[in-house]
Residue, then its C-alpha position, 0 to 999 in steps of 0.5 A: m671449506k674451513n678446515l685443513l688436515l695436515y699429516c706429520r710423523a707421529g709424535f710431531e703433532s704439537d710442533l706442526a700445529t705451532e708451525v701452522q698457527e704461525k704461518a697462517a697468522a703471518l697471512g692474516v688467517y686465524g684459527y685453532c688446531q686439534y690433535d691427539n698425541l701420536s696420531g700423525y695428523i692435526l686438523f687446523s680449523c679456521y675462523q672464517c669459512q673461506d680461509a682454508e682456500t686462501l691457505i691452500e692458495r698462499l701457504v708454501f707447502s715446501e716451507l712447512v718443516f713438519a708437514r707431509q701432506m695437506i688437504r682442505c676438507g669441510 
């Protein structure tokens, strides 16, 4: 799987997208975010197929300020 679905409070999608991209890059994982303003979620799509698995294992969820929930998806 190569995507992460992250929920946040509506209006904080841009902040969460920036935060996730920075933390992922620090772990050597690269990708892009898709979201609609006020939707309450973002989809982070990794460039490499198994990178979402890497993020689930190595990204410390409690260090994410804007995320409320994180789910790996296809």
